[in-house]
C-alpha positions as CSV (number, residue, x, y, z in Angstrom):
1,M,-15.7,12.7,-7.8
2,T,-16.1,9.0,-7.1
3,D,-17.0,7.5,-3.8
4,T,-14.7,4.7,-2.6
5,N,-14.6,2.5,0.4
6,Y,-10.8,2.3,0.3
7,I,-8.3,4.8,1.7
8,K,-4.5,5.1,1.2
9,I,-2.7,4.0,4.3
10,F,0.9,3.7,3.2
11,S,3.2,4.5,0.3
12,G,6.8,3.7,-0.4
13,N,9.2,1.5,-2.4
14,F,8.2,-2.0,-3.6
15,I,9.9,-4.0,-0.9
16,V,8.5,-2.1,2.1
17,V,5.0,-2.0,0.6
18,Q,5.1,-5.8,0.0
19,L,6.2,-6.3,3.6
20,A,3.3,-4.1,4.9
21,K,0.8,-5.9,2.6
22,D,2.0,-9.3,3.8
23,R,1.6,-8.2,7.5
24,L,-1.9,-6.8,6.8
25,E,-3.0,-10.0,5.0
26,S,-1.6,-12.1,7.8
27,A,-4.0,-10.2,10.1
28,G,-6.9,-10.9,7.7
29,I,-7.0,-7.4,6.2
30,N,-7.4,-7.2,2.5
31,A,-4.9,-4.7,1.1
32,I,-4.7,-3.3,-2.5
33,I,-1.5,-2.1,-4.1
34,K,-1.6,0.7,-6.6
35,D,1.5,1.0,-8.8
36,E,1.2,4.0,-11.2
37,S,4.7,3.3,-12.8
38,E,3.7,-0.3,-13.6
39,S,0.4,0.8,-15.0
40,G,2.1,3.4,-17.2
41,R,4.7,0.8,-18.4
42,L,2.0,-1.6,-19.4
43,A,0.2,1.2,-21.3
44,G,3.5,2.1,-23.1
45,F,4.3,5.2,-21.1
46,G,7.2,6.0,-18.8
47,A,7.0,6.8,-15.2
48,S,9.0,9.3,-13.2
49,I,9.4,7.2,-10.0
50,Q,10.0,3.5,-10.5
51,G,9.1,1.1,-7.8
52,Y,6.9,3.6,-5.8
53,Q,3.6,2.0,-4.7
54,E,0.6,3.0,-2.6
55,L,-1.2,0.6,-0.3
56,Y,-5.0,0.9,0.3
57,V,-7.4,-0.7,2.8
58,S,-11.1,-0.6,3.2
59,N,-12.5,2.0,5.6
60,E,-13.9,-0.8,7.8
61,E,-10.5,-2.3,8.4
62,L,-8.7,1.1,8.8
63,D,-8.2,1.1,12.6
64,N,-6.6,-2.3,12.7
65,A,-4.5,-1.6,9.6
66,V,-3.1,1.7,11.0
67,R,-1.9,-0.3,14.1
68,I,-0.1,-2.8,11.9
69,I,1.4,-0.2,9.6
70,E,2.8,1.6,12.7
71,E,4.4,-1.6,13.9
72,V,6.0,-2.1,10.4
73,K,7.4,1.4,10.5
74,E,8.8,1.0,14.0
75,E,10.4,-2.3,13.0
76,L,12.1,-0.7,9.9
77,E,13.4,2.3,12.0
78,A,14.9,0.0,14.6
């Protein structure tokens, strides 16, 4: 098992993940997107769920990031 300083904070379709990432970066939070389907496509394999992505942030920025993600979710539900 590997140690990491990043934790998954959000997952969803490409558009919503990009929106959340933009909001986080506007607040000065570095976010990383993991896209297994794109990685598989580049390696020559298919993926079962196209456009599904995961968003990760560092443990140090987690508290602020959670607040921003909650705001994005509320905005999308309204």
